C-alpha positions in Angstrom: 37.2 105.6 12.8 33.6 106.6 12.6 31.1 104.5 14.4 29.4 103.1 11.3 32.7 101.8 9.7 33.0 99.9 13.1 29.9 98.3 13.1 30.4 97.5 9.3 33.9 96.0 10.0 32.7 93.8 12.8 29.6 92.5 10.7 32.0 91.9 7.8 34.1 89.7 10.1 31.2 88.2 11.6 30.0 87.1 8.1 33.2 85.7 6.8 33.4 83.7 10.1 30.0 82.5 9.7 30.9 82.0 5.9 33.6 79.5 6.5 31.9 78.0 9.0 29.0 77.2 6.7 31.4 76.5 3.8 32.7 73.5 5.9 29.4 72.1 6.8 28.2 72.5 3.2 31.2 71.0 2.0 30.8 68.0 4.5 27.1 67.4 3.6 28.0 67.8 -0.1 30.8 65.1 0.3 28.4 62.7 2.2 25.6 63.5 -0.5 28.1 62.5 -3.1 29.3 59.2 -1.3 25.4 58.1 -1.0 24.7 59.0 -4.5 27.7 56.7 -5.3 26.5 53.8 -3.2 23.0 54.2 -4.7 24.2 54.4 -8.3 26.5 51.4 -7.5 23.7 49.3 -5.9 21.5 50.5 -9.0 24.1 49.3 -11.6 24.1 45.9 -9.6 20.6 45.3 -10.2 20.3 46.3 -13.9 21.1 42.9 -15.1 18.7 41.2 -12.9 16.1 43.4 -14.0 17.1 42.7 -17.5 17.0 39.1 -16.9 13.5 39.4 -15.1 12.1 41.3 -18.0 13.3 38.4 -20.5 11.8 35.8 -18.2 8.6 37.8 -18.1 8.5 37.8 -21.7 9.2 34.3 -22.2 6.4 33.1 -19.9 4.0 35.5 -21.5 5.0 34.0 -24.8 4.8 30.6 -23.3 1.4 31.3 -21.8 0.1 32.6 -25.2 1.4 29.6 -27.0 -0.3 27.0 -24.0 -3.3 29.0 -24.5 -3.4 28.8 -28.3 -2.8 24.9 -27.7 -5.8 24.6 -25.5 -7.9 26.3 -28.2 -10.4 28.8 -27.5 -11.6 29.5 -24.1 -15.2 29.0 -23.7 -16.0 29.8 -20.0 -13.8 31.2 -17.0 -14.8 31.0 -13.4 -17.3 28.4 -14.4 -19.5 27.2 -11.6 -19.8 23.0 -11.6 -21.7 20.8 -9.6 -22.3 16.9 -9.8 -25.3 15.9 -11.6 -24.3 12.1 -11.4 -21.6 9.5 -11.6 -19.1 10.7 -14.3 -21.0 13.7 -14.9 -20.7 17.5 -14.1 -23.4 20.3 -14.5 -21.9 23.7 -15.9 -23.6 27.3 -15.3 -22.8 28.0 -19.4 -24.5 26.5 -22.3 -25.5 27.6 -25.8 -25.0 31.4 -25.1 -21.3 30.4 -24.5 -21.0 28.6 -27.6 -21.3 25.1 -26.1 -23.3 22.5 -28.5 -24.4 19.1 -28.4 -22.0 16.2 -28.2 -19.0 18.8 -28.6 -15.9 17.9 -26.6 -14.6 20.5 -24.1 -11.6 20.2 -21.5 -12.3 21.2 -18.1 -9.6 22.6 -15.4 -10.8 22.6 -11.8 -9.4 24.8 -8.9 -6.5 23.4 -7.0 -4.5 24.1 -4.3 -2.6 27.5 -4.0 -4.7 29.3 -6.4 -3.4 26.9 -9.2 -5.6 24.8 -11.9 -5.5 21.3 -12.4 -6.5 19.4 -15.4 -9.8 17.3 -14.8 -10.1 15.6 -18.2 -11.8 15.6 -21.4 -15.4 15.8 -21.2 -18.6 15.6 -23.9 -21.5 17.7 -23.7 -24.5 15.3 -23.6 -27.2 18.0 -22.7 -27.2 21.7 -23.4 -29.4 24.6 -22.9 -28.9 28.4 -23.1 -27.6 28.8 -19.7 -26.6 25.4 -18.6 -25.1 22.3 -19.8 -24.4 18.5 -18.7 -20.8 17.4 -19.3 -20.0 13.5 -19.1 -16.5 12.2 -18.6 -14.7 11.4 -21.9 -13.0 8.3 -20.5 -13.7 5.0 -19.2 -14.6 5.1 -15.9 -13.5 2.6 -13.2 -15.9 1.5 -10.2 -13.6 3.4 -7.9 -13.9 6.6 -9.8 -17.8 6.0 -9.6 -17.9 5.4 -6.0 -15.8 8.6 -5.2 -17.0 11.1 -8.1 -15.8 13.6 -8.5 -12.8 12.5 -6.6 -10.4 14.9 -5.0 -11.9 17.9 -6.7 -14.6 20.0 -5.2 -17.5 21.3 -7.2 -17.9 25.1 -7.3 -16.7 28.3 -9.2 -13.5 28.7 -10.5 -13.3 26.1 -13.1 -12.0 27.0 -16.8 -13.6 25.6 -20.3 -11.5 25.2 -23.2 -12.5 23.9 -26.8 -9.7 21.6 -27.6 -6.5 20.3 -26.2 -2.8 20.1 -27.8 -2.2 16.6 -29.1 0.7 15.9 -26.8 -1.7 16.2 -23.7 -4.2 14.0 -25.0 -1.2 11.3 -25.8 -0.4 11.7 -22.0 -3.8 11.2 -21.2 -4.4 8.1 -22.9 -0.8 7.0 -21.8 -1.9 7.4 -18.2 -5.1 5.7 -18.7 -3.4 2.8 -20.2 -1.0 2.8 -17.1 -3.8 2.8 -14.8 -5.5 0.0 -16.4 -2.3 -2.4 -16.5 -1.9 -1.2 -12.5 -5.5 -2.4 -11.8 -5.0 -5.6 -13.6 -1.8 -6.3 -11.9 -3.5 -5.2 -8.5 -6.5 -7.9 -9.3 -4.1 -10.5 -10.2 -2.3 -9.8 -7.0 -5.6 -9.7 -5.1 -6.4 -13.2 -6.7 -3.3 -14.8 -5.8 -3.5 -13.7 -2.3 -7.2 -15.0 -2.1 -5.9 -18.4 -3.5 -2.8 -18.3 -1.1 -5.3 -17.7 1.9 -7.5 -20.6 0.6 -4.6 -22.8 0.6 -3.5 -21.6 3.9 -6.9 -22.3 5.3 -7.3 -25.7 4.0 -3.7 -26.5 5.1 -4.6 -25.3 8.5 -8.0 -27.4 8.7 -5.9 -30.4 7.6 -3.1 -29.8 10.2 -5.9 -29.5 13.0 -7.6 -32.6 11.7 -4.1 -34.7 11.5 -3.6 -33.3 15.2 -6.9 -34.6 16.2 -6.3 -37.8 14.8 -2.9 -38.4 16.6 -4.1 -36.6 20.0 -7.7 -37.6 20.1 -10.7 -35.5 19.9 -12.3 -34.8 23.4 -15.6 -33.8 21.6 -15.9 -37.7 20.9 -15.2 -38.9 24.3 -19.0 -39.4 24.9 -19.1 -42.0 22.4 -16.3 -44.0 23.3 -18.2 -46.9 23.8 -19.6 -46.9 20.4 -16.6 -45.6 18.5 -13.2 -47.4 18.1 -10.4 -46.1 20.6 -8.5 -44.4 18.0 -11.4 -41.9 17.0 -11.6 -40.4 20.6 -8.3 -41.2 22.1 -5.9 -40.6 19.2 -3.7 -42.9 17.2 -0.7 -42.2 19.6 -2.4 -43.2 22.3 -4.0 -46.3 20.5 -0.6 -47.4 19.4 1.0 -46.9 22.7 -1.8 -49.1 24.5 -1.8 -51.7 21.9 2.5 -51.6 22.0 1.7 -52.2 26.1 -0.9 -55.0 25.3 1.7 -56.4 22.6 4.3 -56.4 25.4 1.9 -58.0 28.1 1.1 -60.8 25.7 4.7 -61.4 24.8 5.5 -61.4 28.4 2.8 -64.2 29.0 3.8 -65.9 26.0 7.5 -66.0 27.5 6.2 -67.3 30.9 4.1 -70.2 29.0 7.1 -71.0 27.1 8.9 -71.4 30.4 6.3 -73.5 32.0 6.3 -75.5 29.0 10.1 -76.2 29.3 9.4 -77.1 32.8 7.0 -79.5 32.1 9.0 -81.2 29.4 12.0 -81.4 31.5 9.7 -83.2 34.3 8.3 -85.9 31.6 11.7 -86.5 30.6 12.7 -87.0 34.2 9.6 -89.2 35.0 10.5 -91.1 31.4 13.9 -91.8 32.8 12.6 -93.1 36.1 10.1 -95.0 34.5 13.0 -96.8 32.7 15.1 -97.4 35.6 12.1 -98.6 37.3 11.3 -101.0 34.3 14.9 -102.5 34.2 14.8 -103.1 37.8 11.8 -105.4 37.8 12.2 -109.3 37.0 12.1 -110.2 33.6 8.5 -111.7 33.5 7.3 -108.4 34.7 9.1 -106.1 32.5 6.8 -103.9 30.0 7.7 -101.6 27.4 8.2 -98.1 28.6 5.6 -95.6 27.2 7.1 -93.2 24.7 7.3 -89.6 25.4 6.7 -87.3 22.4 9.6 -84.9 22.0 8.4 -81.4 22.7 10.2 -78.3 21.4 10.5 -75.8 24.1 
């Protein structure tokens, strides 16, 4: 065979071997790719319902937001800067150019924690200029509100001003105000009751201390013991004890006197009997009547 044929045959064999090897590798890569595509397709198909649900939730939230914005009326100002101009009053950096009018009622939302907004309440425009306005609180302020105005809200940028509010929101605000009023009345009544109880406890303590001084004595009155009775400075208990001791001594003295009187009576009886005997022993001419002795009860 010619040398060129040998070379072509060798190259053909090498190409066949290389093609077989590359075909095996390509088939392996293709199988791995198809397996990975199946896994990705399976994972994607699982997320399709979640995606649809998320899209539906987004549409519902957008619709709810639009309804909520519609209920709060036109937006007068966004990112409004507020400052305190007095108790129950806020100064706004918007005015007639934004559509505010004298005595107009507006509703203000202030920035809250976590980037959220908090409804502050209804306000009435009491003074308005082209670029500035004064809004006064549209609800009765309590003394605690005036002292801590504007409460937990920090004035600054980020407030929102609306032209009207839904009826339900106003009803909830009125109910909340009434609830706060009832709670304050209950708190005041409880404080009054506590004050009355404290006064009763104070009076009872004073009376107890006074009774204790009357029973046990007042050392502060010891300097006037020669002027005041003993019970005033030594106490009723000690005075009664002393009186009881004096009574016992008197009873003992009375008992001793009774014994002496009994002895004297016995002596008188004895002498009377001796006198009778002596009288009987005398002659009849010299006899005299014995003196009578009055009976004495022992």
